[in-house]
Structure formats: C-alpha cells, structure tokens
C-alpha positions in Angstrom: 42.0 13.5 -80.7 44.3 12.8 -77.7 42.7 11.2 -74.5 42.9 14.5 -72.5 41.1 16.4 -75.2 38.4 13.7 -75.4 37.9 13.9 -71.7 37.4 17.7 -71.8 35.0 17.4 -74.8 33.0 14.7 -73.0 32.8 16.8 -69.8 31.7 19.9 -71.7 29.1 18.1 -73.8 27.7 16.3 -70.8 27.1 19.7 -69.0 28.9 18.5 -65.9 30.7 21.0 -63.7 34.4 20.3 -63.4 37.6 21.6 -61.9 37.5 24.0 -58.9 33.9 24.9 -59.4 32.8 21.2 -59.7 34.7 20.3 -56.6 33.1 23.2 -54.6 29.7 22.2 -55.7 30.3 18.5 -54.7 31.8 19.4 -51.3 28.9 21.8 -50.4 26.1 19.4 -51.6 27.7 16.3 -50.1 28.3 18.0 -46.7 24.7 19.2 -46.7 23.4 15.7 -47.7 25.3 14.2 -44.7 24.1 17.0 -42.3 20.4 16.5 -43.3 20.6 12.7 -43.1 20.1 12.2 -46.9 23.3 10.2 -46.7 23.3 8.1 -43.6 26.3 7.4 -41.3 28.1 4.3 -42.5 26.6 4.5 -46.0 29.0 3.7 -48.8 29.5 6.5 -51.3 29.3 5.4 -54.9 31.1 7.8 -57.2 28.9 7.2 -60.3 25.8 7.9 -58.2 27.2 11.2 -56.9 28.2 12.3 -60.4 24.6 11.9 -61.5 23.2 13.4 -58.3 25.4 16.5 -58.1 26.0 17.0 -61.9 29.8 17.2 -61.6 32.6 15.2 -63.0 34.0 12.0 -61.4 37.2 13.9 -60.7 35.2 16.6 -58.9 33.5 13.9 -56.8 36.8 12.3 -55.9 38.3 15.6 -54.9 35.3 16.4 -52.7 35.5 13.1 -51.0 39.2 13.6 -50.3 38.5 17.0 -48.7 35.7 15.6 -46.5 38.0 12.7 -45.5 40.6 15.3 -44.4 37.8 17.0 -42.4 36.9 13.7 -40.7 33.4 13.6 -42.2 34.1 10.7 -44.5 36.4 7.7 -44.1 38.0 5.4 -46.6 37.9 1.6 -45.9 40.6 -0.6 -47.5 39.2 -2.4 -50.5 35.7 -1.1 -49.8 35.8 2.6 -50.8 34.6 5.7 -49.0 31.7 5.9 -46.5 30.2 8.5 -44.2 31.9 8.4 -40.9 29.8 7.4 -38.0 30.3 9.7 -35.0 28.8 8.3 -31.7 27.2 10.5 -29.1 30.2 10.0 -26.8 32.5 11.2 -29.6 30.3 14.2 -30.4 30.4 15.2 -26.7 34.2 14.9 -26.7 34.4 17.1 -29.8 32.1 19.7 -28.2 34.2 19.7 -25.1 37.3 20.6 -27.3 35.2 23.2 -29.1 34.2 24.8 -25.8 37.8 25.8 -25.0 38.6 26.9 -28.6 35.3 28.8 -29.1 35.8 30.6 -25.8 39.3 31.7 -26.9 37.8 32.9 -30.2 35.1 34.9 -28.5 37.5 36.6 -26.2 39.9 37.5 -29.0 37.0 38.8 -31.1 35.9 41.0 -28.2 39.5 42.4 -28.1 39.8 43.0 -31.8 36.3 43.9 -33.0 36.2 47.2 -35.1 33.2 49.5 -35.4 32.5 47.7 -38.7 32.6 44.3 -37.0 30.3 45.5 -34.3 27.7 46.5 -36.9 28.1 43.2 -38.7 27.5 41.2 -35.5 24.5 43.3 -34.5 23.1 42.5 -38.0 23.5 38.9 -37.3 21.6 39.3 -34.0 18.7 41.0 -35.7 18.5 38.4 -38.5 18.8 35.5 -36.1 16.1 36.9 -33.9 13.8 37.4 -37.0 14.4 33.8 -38.2 13.4 32.3 -34.8 10.4 34.6 -34.6 9.2 33.6 -38.0 9.9 29.9 -37.4 12.6 29.7 -40.2 14.7 27.1 -38.5 16.9 26.3 -41.5 17.7 30.0 -42.0 18.5 30.3 -38.3 20.8 27.3 -38.5 22.6 28.8 -41.4 23.0 32.2 -39.7 24.2 30.4 -36.6 27.1 28.9 -38.6 27.8 32.2 -40.3 28.0 34.0 -36.9 30.6 31.6 -35.6 32.6 31.9 -38.8 32.4 35.7 -38.5 33.7 35.5 -34.9 36.6 33.3 -36.1 37.4 35.9 -38.8 37.3 38.8 -36.3 39.4 37.0 -33.7 42.3 36.4 -36.2 43.4 33.3 -34.3 44.1 31.1 -37.3 45.3 28.0 -35.4 42.1 27.8 -33.3 40.0 28.6 -36.3 41.5 25.8 -38.4 40.9 23.3 -35.6 37.3 24.4 -35.1 36.5 24.0 -38.8 37.7 20.4 -38.6 35.9 19.7 -35.4 32.7 21.2 -36.6 32.7 19.1 -39.8 32.8 15.9 -37.8 29.6 16.6 -35.9 27.7 18.5 -38.5 24.9 15.9 -38.6 24.4 16.0 -34.8 24.3 19.8 -34.8 21.8 19.9 -37.6 19.4 17.5 -35.9 19.7 19.4 -32.6 18.9 22.7 -34.3 15.5 21.3 -35.4 14.5 20.1 -31.8 11.4 22.0 -30.6 12.4 24.9 -28.3 16.1 24.6 -29.0 16.4 27.6 -31.4 14.9 29.9 -28.8 17.4 28.8 -26.2 20.3 29.0 -28.7 19.2 32.5 -29.8 19.3 33.8 -26.2 22.7 32.4 -25.7 24.1 33.9 -28.9 22.7 37.3 -28.1 24.6 37.3 -24.9 27.8 36.4 -26.7 27.2 39.1 -29.3 26.5 41.7 -26.7 29.8 40.9 -24.8 31.8 41.0 -28.0 30.4 44.2 -29.3 31.1 46.1 -26.0 34.7 44.6 -25.9 34.3 42.5 -22.8 36.6 39.6 -23.5 36.0 37.8 -20.1 32.2 37.8 -20.6 32.4 36.9 -24.2 34.5 33.8 -23.3 32.2 33.0 -20.3 29.0 33.2 -22.4 30.5 31.2 -25.2 31.5 28.4 -22.9 28.1 28.4 -21.3 26.6 28.1 -24.8 28.7 25.0 -25.5 27.7 23.6 -22.1 24.1 24.1 -23.2 24.7 22.3 -26.5 26.4 19.4 -24.8 23.4 19.1 -22.4 20.8 19.4 -25.1 22.6 16.8 -27.2 22.7 14.4 -24.3 19.1 15.0 -23.5 18.0 14.4 -27.1 19.8 11.0 -27.0 17.9 10.0 -23.9 14.6 11.2 -25.3 15.2 9.4 -28.6 17.7 6.5 -28.0 17.2 5.1 -31.5 
C-alpha cells in the first residue's frame, strides 16, 4: 500500500475528521477555546494535543493554526512553534479605535442598502437579543451580537471594510468575550445595538453611523474600566 493510501486508511480508521471539514472544526474550536480562556495568551500550542482534543487530523490542526496566524490570533515563534498571541489592553483599545471608523462606515452603508427582507432580519435579531438578555442567557447574547455585526457587514456590501473588520475582531476575541460577561454590560450593549438597528431599518445612514461609533466608544470605555477594576 503506498504511503498516501496508508495515511487515508489511518485517518478513516481513527475516526478523525480531515480535509476541509476537519480544518473548519479545528478553527472554530480553537478560536472558541482562546476566546473563553481555555487556551491562555502566550500558551504554546502542541499539535498532538490539539489532534486528540478536537478529533481532527494533524493536517487539519496545522491548517487551522495557519488560518488563525493570518488572522493575528496566533503567532509562530522561530524554533518554538505556535502560541496564542498576547494582545495587551493598549493594543485592544487601538484595534477598537480602528473598528470604530470601519463599523461606522458599515452601519451607514447598511442603512443605505437594506432591503425589506434585511429589515425583517435585523428586527429579528433585535427581538432575540432582547430575549437573551431578559433571560440571562449571556453566551447566547454574545453569539447573537457577533451574528448581528456579521449581518450588517453583509448588508453593507463593503468588502474591503468587512475583510479588515474580520481580522481586527479576531485579534481581540478574548477581550470581547470577557467583557460580554461583565455584570450589567449586556444590558448596556443591548440598548446601544437597538439604536443601531432602528437607524439602519429606517434608512438613516447618519444616525446609524453615529450610534455605531457611540457603541464602540462605550466598548472602549468598558474595557478600560474593567482593566482598572481587575488589574490582574
């Protein structure tokens, strides 16, 4: 049996996901592990451990690491392998300041381009986000928050800004996740997002951009306040 055939046979017999599906699983699970703090900033990533943990092939793990390196979430150190990138508070604030300009543009474009179908979709997000906060489902609210911003990028149709935002968001995913669990923060965030949604759904580009920028100002302030309250 040639080496390539043996590799396929081993992968199939071991039950490990491989190829495009394996990579997708590894990317999603590794990104989530970093966001939730299961893998700490600066921690070295051992491929064999990730293979066992995510139940994907080593090739899938390597491809996932390469993708997250490109996003800025992981870094490779010469002769030491890959590790989770450490993003300081100062760097996180700088990234959010860049996001403020880009997200404002996205919100304005979305307000200009939103169809009736888009409006219904955004109103659906408003209802589900409000329900998640009311019911104390913080993880669900956090997920809906990310989905809403992705929907706005899609509606806006500004591909350059959208690509930049995806990369910027990836770099501070852990900071954002921790902030979303702070007591009282989801209620503040919800009110800000409802204003953005209202402005977009009525087609007011100026207000949509204004409220989005105010929201990012609020995120920056909350992140800075959380660091003061918990300097460790």
